[in-house]
N, CA, C and O atoms as a GROMACS GRO file, in nm:
protein
  616
    1MET      N    1  -4.551  -2.490  -2.162
    1MET     CA    2  -4.431  -2.631  -2.085
    1MET      C    3  -4.320  -2.535  -2.172
    1MET      O    4  -4.207  -2.573  -2.144
    2THR      N    5  -4.319  -2.457  -2.240
    2THR     CA    6  -4.194  -2.410  -2.265
    2THR      C    7  -4.188  -2.284  -2.177
    2THR      O    8  -4.084  -2.221  -2.157
    3ILE      N    9  -4.270  -2.262  -2.142
    3ILE     CA   10  -4.266  -2.120  -2.052
    3ILE      C   11  -4.205  -2.142  -1.897
    3ILE      O   12  -4.125  -2.084  -1.823
    4ARG      N   13  -4.289  -2.259  -1.892
    4ARG     CA   14  -4.220  -2.333  -1.749
    4ARG      C   15  -4.030  -2.378  -1.738
    4ARG      O   16  -3.944  -2.388  -1.651
    5ARG      N   17  -4.044  -2.395  -1.893
    5ARG     CA   18  -3.885  -2.443  -1.847
    5ARG      C   19  -3.798  -2.314  -1.858
    5ARG      O   20  -3.711  -2.290  -1.775
    6ALA      N   21  -3.828  -2.225  -1.973
    6ALA     CA   22  -3.798  -2.075  -1.960
    6ALA      C   23  -3.736  -1.991  -1.828
    6ALA      O   24  -3.636  -1.924  -1.805
    7GLY      N   25  -3.844  -2.033  -1.762
    7GLY     CA   26  -3.889  -2.037  -1.634
    7GLY      C   27  -3.787  -2.082  -1.511
    7GLY      O   28  -3.735  -2.001  -1.435
    8ALA      N   29  -3.768  -2.219  -1.506
    8ALA     CA   30  -3.690  -2.278  -1.485
    8ALA      C   31  -3.549  -2.218  -1.500
    8ALA      O   32  -3.489  -2.151  -1.416
    9ALA      N   33  -3.513  -2.251  -1.606
    9ALA     CA   34  -3.364  -2.192  -1.674
    9ALA      C   35  -3.345  -2.019  -1.618
    9ALA      O   36  -3.240  -1.966  -1.585
   10GLY      N   37  -3.415  -1.988  -1.620
   10GLY     CA   38  -3.423  -1.829  -1.601
   10GLY      C   39  -3.361  -1.868  -1.420
   10GLY      O   40  -3.244  -1.862  -1.382
   11LEU      N   41  -3.448  -1.897  -1.360
   11LEU     CA   42  -3.407  -1.912  -1.234
   11LEU      C   43  -3.250  -1.943  -1.202
   11LEU      O   44  -3.170  -1.859  -1.161
   12ILE      N   45  -3.209  -2.125  -1.236
   12ILE     CA   46  -3.110  -2.155  -1.252
   12ILE      C   47  -3.010  -2.061  -1.244
   12ILE      O   48  -2.915  -2.056  -1.166
   13PHE      N   49  -3.054  -1.961  -1.362
   13PHE     CA   50  -2.917  -1.884  -1.444
   13PHE      C   51  -2.903  -1.772  -1.355
   13PHE      O   52  -2.795  -1.712  -1.348
   14GLY      N   53  -3.006  -1.738  -1.283
   14GLY     CA   54  -3.008  -1.584  -1.197
   14GLY      C   55  -2.971  -1.693  -1.041
   14GLY      O   56  -2.886  -1.629  -0.979
   15VAL      N   57  -2.993  -1.781  -0.988
   15VAL     CA   58  -2.900  -1.874  -0.866
   15VAL      C   59  -2.748  -1.895  -0.889
   15VAL      O   60  -2.672  -1.912  -0.793
   16LEU      N   61  -2.697  -1.894  -1.044
   16LEU     CA   62  -2.584  -1.923  -1.067
   16LEU      C   63  -2.546  -1.764  -1.057
   16LEU      O   64  -2.476  -1.742  -0.958
   17ILE      N   65  -2.564  -1.693  -1.104
   17ILE     CA   66  -2.496  -1.560  -1.131
   17ILE      C   67  -2.519  -1.488  -0.975
   17ILE      O   68  -2.467  -1.378  -0.961
   18GLY      N   69  -2.575  -1.532  -0.886
   18GLY     CA   70  -2.566  -1.482  -0.750
   18GLY      C   71  -2.481  -1.551  -0.656
   18GLY      O   72  -2.439  -1.490  -0.557
   19VAL      N   73  -2.446  -1.692  -0.682
   19VAL     CA   74  -2.354  -1.728  -0.604
   19VAL      C   75  -2.221  -1.708  -0.693
   19VAL      O   76  -2.116  -1.763  -0.660
   20ALA      N   77  -2.229  -1.641  -0.786
   20ALA     CA   78  -2.105  -1.621  -0.865
   20ALA      C   79  -2.041  -1.455  -0.834
   20ALA      O   80  -1.927  -1.407  -0.837
   21LEU      N   81  -2.176  -1.398  -0.803
   21LEU     CA   82  -2.103  -1.238  -0.762
   21LEU      C   83  -2.114  -1.222  -0.559
   21LEU      O   84  -2.076  -1.124  -0.496
   22GLN      N   85  -2.182  -1.359  -0.495
   22GLN     CA   86  -2.133  -1.376  -0.364
   22GLN      C   87  -1.939  -1.364  -0.368
   22GLN      O   88  -1.848  -1.303  -0.311
   23THR      N   89  -1.966  -1.500  -0.510
   23THR     CA   90  -1.788  -1.549  -0.417
   23THR      C   91  -1.718  -1.421  -0.439
   23THR      O   92  -1.647  -1.379  -0.348
   24VAL      N   93  -1.731  -1.336  -0.574
   24VAL     CA   94  -1.653  -1.230  -0.607
   24VAL      C   95  -1.634  -1.144  -0.478
   24VAL      O   96  -1.527  -1.100  -0.437
   25ALA      N   97  -1.785  -1.126  -0.408
   25ALA     CA   98  -1.781  -1.035  -0.267
   25ALA      C   99  -1.694  -1.070  -0.139
   25ALA      O  100  -1.659  -0.995  -0.047
   26ALA      N  101  -1.669  -1.212  -0.160
   26ALA     CA  102  -1.608  -1.252  -0.057
   26ALA      C  103  -1.530  -1.261  -0.085
   26ALA      O  104  -1.471  -1.248   0.022
   27GLN      N  105  -1.416  -1.284  -0.194
   27GLN     CA  106  -1.319  -1.263  -0.207
   27GLN      C  107  -1.246  -1.118  -0.221
   27GLN      O  108  -1.124  -1.110  -0.207
   28GLN      N  109  -1.321  -1.014  -0.248
   28GLN     CA  110  -1.280  -0.884  -0.263
   28GLN      C  111  -1.283  -0.864  -0.085
   28GLN      O  112  -1.178  -0.813  -0.045
   29LEU      N  113  -1.379  -0.895   0.018
   29LEU     CA  114  -1.359  -0.906   0.127
   29LEU      C  115  -1.290  -0.941   0.206
   29LEU      O  116  -1.306  -0.914   0.324
   30GLN      N  117  -1.188  -1.016   0.158
   30GLN     CA  118  -1.104  -1.122   0.252
   30GLN      C  119  -1.002  -1.052   0.245
   30GLN      O  120  -0.928  -1.040   0.147
   31ARG      N  121  -0.987  -0.980   0.392
   31ARG     CA  122  -0.832  -0.910   0.391
   31ARG      C  123  -0.750  -0.971   0.507
   31ARG      O  124  -0.793  -1.000   0.619
   32ARG      N  125  -0.601  -0.989   0.455
   32ARG     CA  126  -0.488  -1.040   0.523
   32ARG      C  127  -0.391  -0.880   0.565
   32ARG      O  128  -0.374  -0.778   0.498
   33ALA      N  129  -0.343  -0.921   0.708
   33ALA     CA  130  -0.280  -0.868   0.752
   33ALA      C  131  -0.118  -0.882   0.687
   33ALA      O  132  -0.067  -0.990   0.716
   34ILE      N  133  -0.034  -0.796   0.608
   34ILE     CA  134   0.116  -0.823   0.557
   34ILE      C  135   0.199  -0.837   0.646
   34ILE      O  136   0.131  -0.788   0.736
   35ARG      N  137   0.266  -0.856   0.680
   35ARG     CA  138   0.435  -0.845   0.763
   35ARG      C  139   0.511  -0.937   0.746
   35ARG      O  140   0.519  -1.057   0.773
   36PRO      N  141   0.599  -0.812   0.666
   36PRO     CA  142   0.704  -0.873   0.638
   36PRO      C  143   0.807  -0.901   0.724
   36PRO      O  144   0.787  -0.866   0.840
   37GLU      N  145   0.936  -0.967   0.696
   37GLU     CA  146   1.021  -1.066   0.783
   37GLU      C  147   1.100  -0.926   0.806
   37GLU      O  148   1.092  -0.898   0.926
   38LYS      N  149   1.162  -0.845   0.746
   38LYS     CA  150   1.226  -0.752   0.715
   38LYS      C  151   1.172  -0.635   0.752
   38LYS      O  152   1.169  -0.560   0.655
   39ALA      N  153   1.118  -0.576   0.870
   39ALA     CA  154   1.052  -0.446   0.894
   39ALA      C  155   1.071  -0.447   1.078
   39ALA      O  156   1.073  -0.528   1.171
   40PRO      N  157   1.082  -0.313   1.055
   40PRO     CA  158   1.053  -0.234   1.194
   40PRO      C  159   0.978  -0.272   1.286
   40PRO      O  160   0.857  -0.274   1.266
   41ASN      N  161   1.028  -0.307   1.399
   41ASN     CA  162   0.908  -0.390   1.509
   41ASN      C  163   0.935  -0.198   1.566
   41ASN      O  164   1.040  -0.137   1.586
   42THR      N  165   0.823  -0.164   1.575
   42THR     CA  166   0.764  -0.029   1.589
   42THR      C  167   0.689  -0.064   1.782
   42THR      O  168   0.712   0.020   1.869
   43GLY      N  169   0.622  -0.170   1.809
   43GLY     CA  170   0.549  -0.205   1.853
   43GLY      C  171   0.410  -0.123   1.922
   43GLY      O  172   0.348  -0.124   2.028
   44LEU      N  173   0.404  -0.028   1.750
   44LEU     CA  174   0.270  -0.004   1.760
   44LEU      C  175   0.137  -0.067   1.677
   44LEU      O  176   0.136  -0.118   1.565
   45PRO      N  177   0.042  -0.049   1.756
   45PRO     CA  178  -0.066  -0.106   1.672
   45PRO      C  179  -0.140  -0.077   1.537
   45PRO      O  180  -0.245  -0.014   1.531
   46PHE      N  181  -0.058  -0.141   1.403
   46PHE     CA  182  -0.097  -0.160   1.312
   46PHE      C  183   0.001  -0.266   1.218
   46PHE      O  184   0.112  -0.316   1.235
   47SER      N  185  -0.096  -0.271   1.119
   47SER     CA  186  -0.011  -0.362   1.002
   47SER      C  187   0.096  -0.277   0.925
   47SER      O  188   0.090  -0.155   0.934
   48PRO      N  189   0.179  -0.329   0.861
   48PRO     CA  190   0.251  -0.252   0.783
   48PRO      C  191   0.178  -0.285   0.677
   48PRO      O  192   0.204  -0.204   0.587
   49GLY      N  193   0.099  -0.362   0.642
   49GLY     CA  194   0.010  -0.346   0.504
   49GLY      C  195  -0.092  -0.452   0.534
   49GLY      O  196  -0.088  -0.548   0.610
   50VAL      N  197  -0.197  -0.402   0.440
   50VAL     CA  198  -0.331  -0.442   0.465
   50VAL      C  199  -0.371  -0.543   0.294
   50VAL      O  200  -0.396  -0.487   0.186
   51LEU      N  201  -0.366  -0.674   0.313
   51LEU     CA  202  -0.443  -0.688   0.160
   51LEU      C  203  -0.592  -0.738   0.181
   51LEU      O  204  -0.646  -0.827   0.248
   52ALA      N  205  -0.633  -0.641   0.094
   52ALA     CA  206  -0.778  -0.679   0.034
   52ALA      C  207  -0.837  -0.695  -0.069
   52ALA      O  208  -0.893  -0.602  -0.127
   53GLY      N  209  -0.832  -0.845  -0.119
   53GLY     CA  210  -0.868  -0.865  -0.241
   53GLY      C  211  -0.717  -0.876  -0.333
   53GLY      O  212  -0.622  -0.953  -0.319
   54ASN      N  213  -0.745  -0.755  -0.440
   54ASN     CA  214  -0.634  -0.727  -0.493
   54ASN      C  215  -0.571  -0.637  -0.466
   54ASN      O  216  -0.475  -0.609  -0.536
   55THR      N  217  -0.599  -0.570  -0.366
   55THR     CA  218  -0.564  -0.453  -0.352
   55THR      C  219  -0.436  -0.417  -0.175
   55THR      O  220  -0.428  -0.397  -0.054
   56LEU      N  221  -0.403  -0.425  -0.239
   56LEU     CA  222  -0.267  -0.390  -0.067
   56LEU      C  223  -0.295  -0.217  -0.012
   56LEU      O  224  -0.319  -0.121  -0.084
   57TYR      N  225  -0.285  -0.220   0.114
   57TYR     CA  226  -0.307  -0.079   0.150
   57TYR      C  227  -0.160  -0.117   0.221
   57TYR      O  228  -0.131  -0.226   0.270
   58VAL      N  229  -0.069   0.008   0.214
   58VAL     CA  230   0.062   0.001   0.265
   58VAL      C  231   0.058   0.135   0.376
   58VAL      O  232   0.074   0.246   0.326
   59SER      N  233   0.038   0.127   0.505
   59SER     CA  234   0.032   0.198   0.599
   59SER      C  235   0.187   0.275   0.605
   59SER      O  236   0.296   0.230   0.570
   60GLY      N  237   0.150   0.421   0.666
   60GLY     CA  238   0.290   0.492   0.657
   60GLY      C  239   0.411   0.432   0.728
   60GLY      O  240   0.423   0.392   0.844
   61HIS      N  241   0.503   0.438   0.619
   61HIS     CA  242   0.623   0.425   0.690
   61HIS      C  243   0.735   0.533   0.698
   61HIS      O  244   0.767   0.619   0.617
   62LEU      N  245   0.771   0.512   0.786
   62LEU     CA  246   0.908   0.661   0.861
   62LEU      C  247   1.047   0.595   0.774
   62LEU      O  248   1.034   0.517   0.680
   63GLY      N  249   1.161   0.637   0.819
   63GLY     CA  250   1.248   0.574   0.707
   63GLY      C  251   1.328   0.507   0.842
   63GLY      O  252   1.428   0.566   0.882
   64ARG      N  253   1.278   0.375   0.916
   64ARG     CA  254   1.322   0.320   0.982
   64ARG      C  255   1.431   0.240   0.970
   64ARG      O  256   1.445   0.223   0.849
   65ASP      N  257   1.528   0.174   1.036
   65ASP     CA  258   1.643   0.078   1.002
   65ASP      C  259   1.533  -0.001   1.013
   65ASP      O  260   1.430   0.059   1.044
   66PRO      N  261   1.524  -0.155   0.991
   66PRO     CA  262   1.448  -0.291   0.988
   66PRO      C  263   1.512  -0.326   1.117
   66PRO      O  264   1.449  -0.378   1.210
   67VAL      N  265   1.653  -0.293   1.120
   67VAL     CA  266   1.697  -0.404   1.248
   67VAL      C  267   1.676  -0.341   1.410
   67VAL      O  268   1.638  -0.401   1.510
   68THR      N  269   1.719  -0.181   1.390
   68THR     CA  270   1.671  -0.091   1.486
   68THR      C  271   1.560  -0.012   1.544
   68THR      O  272   1.548   0.048   1.650
   69SER      N  273   1.470  -0.034   1.425
   69SER     CA  274   1.365   0.044   1.433
   69SER      C  275   1.372   0.219   1.469
   69SER      O  276   1.281   0.300   1.490
   70GLN      N  277   1.516   0.233   1.466
   70GLN     CA  278   1.534   0.374   1.467
   70GLN      C  279   1.539   0.450   1.352
   70GLN      O  280   1.545   0.396   1.241
   71LEU      N  281   1.539   0.574   1.367
   71LEU     CA  282   1.538   0.654   1.212
   71LEU      C  283   1.654   0.630   1.158
   71LEU      O  284   1.734   0.583   1.240
   72VAL      N  285   1.712   0.650   1.007
   72VAL     CA  286   1.818   0.572   0.995
   72VAL      C  287   1.885   0.753   0.995
   72VAL      O  288   1.811   0.850   1.005
   73ALA      N  289   2.049   0.759   0.979
   73ALA     CA  290   2.034   0.919   0.978
   73ALA      C  291   2.080   0.933   0.813
   73ALA      O  292   2.085   0.851   0.721
   74GLY      N  293   2.110   1.071   0.823
   74GLY     CA  294   2.142   1.157   0.682
   74GLY      C  295   2.022   1.211   0.612
   74GLY      O  296   1.984   1.201   0.495
   75GLY      N  297   1.975   1.272   0.715
   75GLY     CA  298   1.844   1.372   0.647
   75GLY      C  299   1.723   1.271   0.566
   75GLY      O  300   1.714   1.149   0.573
   76ILE      N  301   1.618   1.389   0.471
   76ILE     CA  302   1.594   1.349   0.446
   76ILE      C  303   1.615   1.216   0.282
   76ILE      O  304   1.531   1.127   0.268
   77GLU      N  305   1.692   1.224   0.216
   77GLU     CA  306   1.713   1.167   0.152
   77GLU      C  307   1.733   0.998   0.208
   77GLU      O  308   1.664   0.903   0.171
   78ALA      N  309   1.839   0.995   0.300
   78ALA     CA  310   1.811   0.858   0.379
   78ALA      C  311   1.690   0.799   0.436
   78ALA      O  312   1.651   0.683   0.449
   79GLU      N  313   1.624   0.950   0.478
   79GLU     CA  314   1.460   0.859   0.527
   79GLU      C  315   1.370   0.805   0.406
   79GLU      O  316   1.288   0.713   0.412
   80THR      N  317   1.404   0.887   0.293
   80THR     CA  318   1.318   0.784   0.187
   80THR      C  319   1.369   0.704   0.152
   80THR      O  320   1.290   0.619   0.110
   81ARG      N  321   1.510   0.665   0.138
   81ARG     CA  322   1.507   0.560   0.055
   81ARG      C  323   1.475   0.433   0.159
   81ARG      O  324   1.443   0.317   0.130
   82GLN      N  325   1.500   0.507   0.316
   82GLN     CA  326   1.479   0.384   0.406
   82GLN      C  327   1.344   0.352   0.393
   82GLN      O  328   1.308   0.235   0.388
   83SER      N  329   1.262   0.446   0.388
   83SER     CA  330   1.107   0.432   0.369
   83SER      C  331   1.055   0.322   0.236
   83SER      O  332   0.995   0.214   0.232
   84LEU      N  333   1.109   0.407   0.144
   84LEU     CA  334   1.141   0.297   0.050
   84LEU      C  335   1.126   0.178   0.054
   84LEU      O  336   1.022   0.115   0.039
   85ALA      N  337   1.288   0.121   0.084
   85ALA     CA  338   1.312   0.028   0.096
   85ALA      C  339   1.173  -0.065   0.180
   85ALA      O  340   1.089  -0.135   0.124
   86ASN      N  341   1.184  -0.040   0.309
   86ASN     CA  342   1.049  -0.060   0.389
   86ASN      C  343   0.938  -0.158   0.321
   86ASN      O  344   0.904  -0.276   0.327
   87ILE      N  345   0.892  -0.010   0.239
   87ILE     CA  346   0.726  -0.028   0.185
   87ILE      C  347   0.777  -0.129   0.046
   87ILE      O  348   0.689  -0.175  -0.026
   88ARG      N  349   0.866  -0.147   0.027
   88ARG     CA  350   0.918  -0.209  -0.109
   88ARG      C  351   0.932  -0.405  -0.029
   88ARG      O  352   0.922  -0.497  -0.110
   89GLU      N  353   0.949  -0.431   0.082
   89GLU     CA  354   0.917  -0.537   0.173
   89GLU      C  355   0.789  -0.582   0.198
   89GLU      O  356   0.742  -0.695   0.200
   90VAL      N  357   0.727  -0.442   0.219
   90VAL     CA  358   0.614  -0.530   0.190
   90VAL      C  359   0.502  -0.533   0.081
   90VAL      O  360   0.386  -0.575   0.080
   91LEU      N  361   0.596  -0.459  -0.022
   91LEU     CA  362   0.489  -0.513  -0.096
   91LEU      C  363   0.526  -0.623  -0.176
   91LEU      O  364   0.441  -0.692  -0.234
   92ARG      N  365   0.660  -0.647  -0.183
   92ARG     CA  366   0.713  -0.835  -0.194
   92ARG      C  367   0.618  -0.939  -0.105
   92ARG      O  368   0.583  -1.051  -0.139
   93ALA      N  369   0.590  -0.875   0.010
   93ALA     CA  370   0.546  -0.998   0.086
   93ALA      C  371   0.359  -1.026   0.068
   93ALA      O  372   0.281  -1.114   0.107
   94GLY      N  373   0.346  -0.884  -0.022
   94GLY     CA  374   0.171  -0.902  -0.108
   94GLY      C  375   0.231  -0.967  -0.190
   94GLY      O  376   0.221  -1.043  -0.093
   95ASN      N  377   0.282  -1.016  -0.266
   95ASN     CA  378   0.357  -1.019  -0.413
   95ASN      C  379   0.304  -0.943  -0.506
   95ASN      O  380   0.205  -0.956  -0.577
   96MET      N  381   0.414  -0.829  -0.492
   96MET     CA  382   0.344  -0.684  -0.588
   96MET      C  383   0.504  -0.618  -0.575
   96MET      O  384   0.603  -0.683  -0.541
   97ASP      N  385   0.503  -0.482  -0.608
   97ASP     CA  386   0.641  -0.467  -0.631
   97ASP      C  387   0.559  -0.340  -0.658
   97ASP      O  388   0.436  -0.342  -0.651
   98PHE      N  389   0.664  -0.171  -0.704
   98PHE     CA  390   0.649  -0.057  -0.712
   98PHE      C  391   0.550  -0.005  -0.838
   98PHE      O  392   0.482   0.097  -0.845
   99THR      N  393   0.573  -0.136  -0.954
   99THR     CA  394   0.484  -0.109  -1.072
   99THR      C  395   0.341  -0.168  -0.994
   99THR      O  396   0.258  -0.204  -1.077
  100ASN      N  397   0.307  -0.180  -0.882
  100ASN     CA  398   0.188  -0.208  -0.881
  100ASN      C  399   0.121  -0.047  -0.814
  100ASN      O  400   0.008  -0.005  -0.836
  101VAL      N  401   0.186  -0.004  -0.761
  101VAL     CA  402   0.136   0.122  -0.634
  101VAL      C  403   0.074   0.231  -0.797
  101VAL      O  404   0.125   0.262  -0.905
  102THR      N  405  -0.038   0.252  -0.738
  102THR     CA  406  -0.157   0.323  -0.782
  102THR      C  407  -0.162   0.444  -0.732
  102THR      O  408  -0.184   0.541  -0.806
  103SER      N  409  -0.138   0.462  -0.564
  103SER     CA  410  -0.158   0.621  -0.512
  103SER      C  411  -0.068   0.611  -0.383
  103SER      O  412  -0.046   0.528  -0.295
  104VAL      N  413  -0.033   0.719  -0.411
  104VAL     CA  414   0.082   0.756  -0.293
  104VAL      C  415   0.081   0.924  -0.186
  104VAL      O  416   0.076   1.040  -0.226
  105THR      N  417   0.086   0.868  -0.043
  105THR     CA  418   0.029   0.963   0.008
  105THR      C  419   0.184   0.996   0.081
  105THR      O  420   0.256   0.917   0.143
  106ALA      N  421   0.205   1.124   0.053
  106ALA     CA  422   0.353   1.168   0.128
  106ALA      C  423   0.346   1.288   0.226
  106ALA      O  424   0.289   1.393   0.200
  107TYR      N  425   0.417   1.259   0.353
  107TYR     CA  426   0.372   1.368   0.429
  107TYR      C  427   0.545   1.430   0.486
  107TYR      O  428   0.624   1.367   0.556
  108ILE      N  429   0.558   1.536   0.443
  108ILE     CA  430   0.673   1.586   0.463
  108ILE      C  431   0.659   1.680   0.544
  108ILE      O  432   0.565   1.759   0.553
  109ALA      N  433   0.800   1.671   0.636
  109ALA     CA  434   0.817   1.792   0.746
  109ALA      C  435   0.830   1.945   0.732
  109ALA      O  436   0.804   2.029   0.817
  110SER      N  437   0.872   1.963   0.618
  110SER     CA  438   0.962   2.075   0.492
  110SER      C  439   0.949   2.052   0.391
  110SER      O  440   0.987   1.954   0.327
  111PHE      N  441   0.869   2.174   0.348
  111PHE     CA  442   0.861   2.153   0.186
  111PHE      C  443   1.032   2.243   0.157
  111PHE      O  444   1.073   2.272   0.044
  112ASP      N  445   1.102   2.271   0.275
  112ASP     CA  446   1.248   2.272   0.198
  112ASP      C  447   1.318   2.208   0.214
  112ASP      O  448   1.435   2.239   0.235
  113ASP      N  449   1.263   2.065   0.212
  113ASP     CA  450   1.343   1.910   0.173
  113ASP      C  451   1.274   1.886   0.015
  113ASP      O  452   1.331   1.796  -0.047
  114PHE      N  453   1.156   1.957  -0.063
  114PHE     CA  454   1.068   1.875  -0.119
  114PHE      C  455   1.138   1.821  -0.274
  114PHE      O  456   1.099   1.739  -0.357
  115ALA      N  457   1.249   1.901  -0.268
  115ALA     CA  458   1.344   1.864  -0.443
  115ALA      C  459   1.430   1.759  -0.428
  115ALA      O  460   1.470   1.691  -0.523
  116LYS      N  461   1.476   1.731  -0.258
  116LYS     CA  462   1.536   1.604  -0.238
  116LYS      C  463   1.475   1.507  -0.223
  116LYS      O  464   1.524   1.406  -0.274
  117PHE      N  465   1.375   1.496  -0.164
  117PHE     CA  466   1.267   1.428  -0.148
  117PHE      C  467   1.222   1.366  -0.301
  117PHE      O  468   1.254   1.250  -0.324
  118ASN      N  469   1.146   1.444  -0.406
  118ASN     CA  470   1.157   1.404  -0.527
  118ASN      C  471   1.244   1.333  -0.594
  118ASN      O  472   1.235   1.220  -0.643
  119ALA      N  473   1.354   1.429  -0.592
  119ALA     CA  474   1.518   1.329  -0.628
  119ALA      C  475   1.489   1.207  -0.601
  119ALA      O  476   1.444   1.130  -0.686
  120VAL      N  477   1.504   1.184  -0.516
  120VAL     CA  478   1.507   1.023  -0.447
  120VAL      C  479   1.356   0.947  -0.485
  120VAL      O  480   1.345   0.833  -0.532
  121TYR      N  481   1.262   1.026  -0.458
  121TYR     CA  482   1.120   0.944  -0.526
  121TYR      C  483   1.120   0.857  -0.670
  121TYR      O  484   1.073   0.744  -0.690
  122ARG      N  485   1.184   0.941  -0.760
  122ARG     CA  486   1.220   0.955  -0.884
  122ARG      C  487   1.341   0.819  -0.944
  122ARG      O  488   1.367   0.790  -1.060
  123GLU      N  489   1.385   0.772  -0.844
  123GLU     CA  490   1.491   0.679  -0.839
  123GLU      C  491   1.391   0.570  -0.835
  123GLU      O  492   1.437   0.476  -0.899
  124VAL      N  493   1.251   0.540  -0.778
  124VAL     CA  494   1.191   0.423  -0.824
  124VAL      C  495   1.064   0.434  -0.878
  124VAL      O  496   0.995   0.331  -0.874
  125PHE      N  497   1.016   0.533  -0.927
  125PHE     CA  498   0.912   0.583  -0.998
  125PHE      C  499   0.962   0.697  -1.077
  125PHE      O  500   0.937   0.814  -1.049
  126PRO      N  501   1.047   0.653  -1.193
  126PRO     CA  502   1.131   0.753  -1.273
  126PRO      C  503   1.018   0.740  -1.428
  126PRO      O  504   1.026   0.839  -1.501
  127LYS      N  505   0.919   0.625  -1.475
  127LYS     CA  506   0.832   0.671  -1.557
  127LYS      C  507   0.681   0.633  -1.497
  127LYS      O  508   0.655   0.546  -1.413
  128ASP      N  509   0.582   0.732  -1.572
  128ASP     CA  510   0.458   0.721  -1.541
  128ASP      C  511   0.431   0.654  -1.375
  128ASP      O  512   0.391   0.544  -1.336
  129PRO      N  513   0.477   0.787  -1.301
  129PRO     CA  514   0.453   0.749  -1.114
  129PRO      C  515   0.334   0.760  -1.090
  129PRO      O  516   0.252   0.830  -1.149
  130PRO      N  517   0.316   0.676  -0.982
  130PRO     CA  518   0.133   0.668  -0.963
  130PRO      C  519   0.070   0.799  -0.917
  130PRO      O  520   0.133   0.903  -0.901
  131ALA      N  521  -0.064   0.783  -0.895
  131ALA     CA  522  -0.089   0.952  -0.834
  131ALA      C  523  -0.060   1.022  -0.724
  131ALA      O  524   0.010   0.940  -0.664
  132ARG      N  525  -0.065   1.135  -0.642
  132ARG     CA  526   0.045   1.123  -0.545
  132ARG      C  527  -0.001   1.264  -0.465
  132ARG      O  528   0.002   1.365  -0.534
  133ALA      N  529  -0.034   1.275  -0.360
  133ALA     CA  530  -0.036   1.395  -0.292
  133ALA      C  531   0.072   1.387  -0.172
  133ALA      O  532   0.108   1.291  -0.105
  134THR      N  533   0.125   1.577  -0.170
  134THR     CA  534   0.180   1.595  -0.053
  134THR      C  535   0.154   1.646   0.012
  134THR      O  536   0.056   1.715  -0.014
  135VAL      N  537   0.188   1.654   0.090
  135VAL     CA  538   0.140   1.729   0.259
  135VAL      C  539   0.232   1.778   0.376
  135VAL      O  540   0.294   1.703   0.452
  136GLN      N  541   0.231   1.863   0.379
  136GLN     CA  542   0.394   1.934   0.468
  136GLN      C  543   0.262   1.870   0.600
  136GLN      O  544   0.142   1.855   0.618
  137VAL      N  545   0.386   1.852   0.659
  137VAL     CA  546   0.289   1.833   0.800
  137VAL      C  547   0.325   1.894   0.910
  137VAL      O  548   0.439   1.920   0.872
  138ALA      N  549   0.319   1.959   1.066
  138ALA     CA  550   0.434   2.024   1.144
  138ALA      C  551   0.441   1.909   1.229
  138ALA      O  552   0.354   1.942   1.310
  139ALA      N  553   0.473   1.827   1.259
  139ALA     CA  554   0.534   1.695   1.302
  139ALA      C  555   0.507   1.528   1.244
  139ALA      O  556   0.396   1.480   1.224
  140LEU      N  557   0.635   1.459   1.224
  140LEU     CA  558   0.626   1.338   1.231
  140LEU      C  559   0.697   1.264   1.355
  140LEU      O  560   0.786   1.307   1.428
  141ASN      N  561   0.625   1.126   1.359
  141ASN     CA  562   0.662   1.042   1.464
  141ASN      C  563   0.839   1.074   1.497
  141ASN      O  564   0.894   1.108   1.392
  142ASP      N  565   0.911   1.072   1.586
  142ASP     CA  566   1.050   1.056   1.616
  142ASP      C  567   1.128   1.168   1.524
  142ASP      O  568   1.233   1.167   1.460
  143HIS      N  569   1.052   1.239   1.543
  143HIS     CA  570   1.092   1.327   1.396
  143HIS      C  571   1.129   1.346   1.304
  143HIS      O  572   1.216   1.421   1.260
  144ALA      N  573   1.040   1.249   1.249
  144ALA     CA  574   1.092   1.229   1.116
  144ALA      C  575   1.092   1.327   1.020
  144ALA      O  576   1.077   1.438   1.071
  145ARG      N  577   1.108   1.329   0.859
  145ARG     CA  578   1.161   1.412   0.762
  145ARG      C  579   1.005   1.380   0.661
  145ARG      O  580   0.937   1.451   0.586
  146ILE      N  581   0.999   1.246   0.703
  146ILE     CA  582   0.905   1.197   0.563
  146ILE      C  583   0.842   1.044   0.631
  146ILE      O  584   0.895   0.948   0.687
  147GLU      N  585   0.721   1.072   0.597
  147GLU     CA  586   0.632   0.922   0.590
  147GLU      C  587   0.565   0.951   0.440
  147GLU      O  588   0.513   1.046   0.383
  148LEU      N  589   0.603   0.778   0.404
  148LEU     CA  590   0.495   0.739   0.284
  148LEU      C  591   0.412   0.616   0.312
  148LEU      O  592   0.428   0.518   0.385
  149GLN      N  593   0.313   0.661   0.223
  149GLN     CA  594   0.189   0.512   0.260
  149GLN      C  595   0.166   0.548   0.155
  149GLN      O  596   0.179   0.663   0.112
  150MET      N  597   0.109   0.407   0.070
  150MET     CA  598   0.045   0.377  -0.080
  150MET      C  599  -0.058   0.298  -0.071
  150MET      O  600  -0.109   0.252   0.031
  151ILE      N  601  -0.091   0.283  -0.197
  151ILE     CA  602  -0.200   0.134  -0.220
  151ILE      C  603  -0.136   0.083  -0.320
  151ILE      O  604  -0.030   0.139  -0.347
  152ALA      N  605  -0.169  -0.013  -0.389
  152ALA     CA  606  -0.110  -0.123  -0.460
  152ALA      C  607  -0.224  -0.197  -0.568
  152ALA      O  608  -0.324  -0.248  -0.518
  153VAL      N  609  -0.213  -0.198  -0.649
  153VAL     CA  610  -0.293  -0.270  -0.739
  153VAL      C  611  -0.314  -0.389  -0.775
  153VAL      O  612  -0.414  -0.371  -0.845
  154LYS      N  613  -0.286  -0.540  -0.780
  154LYS     CA  614  -0.253  -0.607  -0.869
  154LYS      C  615  -0.356  -0.635  -0.975
  154LYS      O  616  -0.327  -0.705  -1.072
   0.00000   0.00000   0.00000
């Protein structure tokens, strides 16, 4: 009799654990597009961000003005600030901010602009910045100087 009870309790416990794991897995697999109100409309087939569980994947953002969708004037500094402002809106729409950012990929058109880019980047990440890769590329869309992509975790 004791063996049967232990077996039944073990079975019930196993079922409960299985249900809990399926619930966690389902929550992690849920994904939704993040589209902030203040975002450039490029007409391109991508979401500004995708929230999957507690992780927000932020698409690459150029320094586009959210009203005109055109690149802002002023060089690498202005484009970097605008890219970061656009990403801030995506993070807000996903109930996050720059403190949640864990990884950044920066695509830069010329390493001649690297120091200027870093100066603006430090304004947003002054202490304990996220992991980052910076890659010089041959060209960016619309002759942009910088494109930033991020991952944030809540």
